N, C-alpha and C positions, 0 to 999 in steps of 0.2 A: 504493499500499500504506500510506503514511503517513496518507492521508486516512481510511482504514478504522480505523487505530489511534487516531485522534482522536475517533471516534464514541463509544467506550467511556467516556472521561472526561467528555465532554459529557453523555452519557445519565445517568451517575452524578450529576453535578452538578445537572442538571435534575430528576432524581428526588428528590435530597435537598432541593432547594428546595421541591418539591411537598410533601414530607413535613414540612418545617418550617412551611409555611404551613398545613397541615392541623392540626398539633399546636397552633399558635398559635390557630387558630380554635376548637379543642376547649377550650383552656384559657380563652379569653376568653368562653365561654358561648354561642357561636353556634348550638349544637345543643341548647340546654336546652328550648326550647318548640317542639317539632315540630308539635303539633296546633293551636297558636294561630293561625297564618296560614291553615291549612286551615279552621278554624271561623270566622275573622273574615270571610271572604268571604260567609258565609251570611246575615249580619245586615245590615240596612239602617239605618245610623245616620243621625240627623237632623243637618243642618248646624248646628254649634254657634253660628253667628251668627244663626240663625233665618230665614234666607233661602235659597231654592233658586237655583241658578245659572241655571235656565231663566227665572225671573222677571226677572232683571237681566242680559241678555246684555252682553258686553263691547262697548265702543264701537267703531264701524266706523272703519276707517282712511280 
């Protein structure tokens, strides 16, 4: 019976930690640009170094 009584405080603490983590992410701007990542995958940006990885494969071991 005492094990069942311990589940309520543990569940409340874990729920509170989840709420604090969500509020921290909300305050730090994690949810500001929801469309940016979805649109970024549609564009093929060139390598800023001017080389493709296929032209210069890594050295074999």
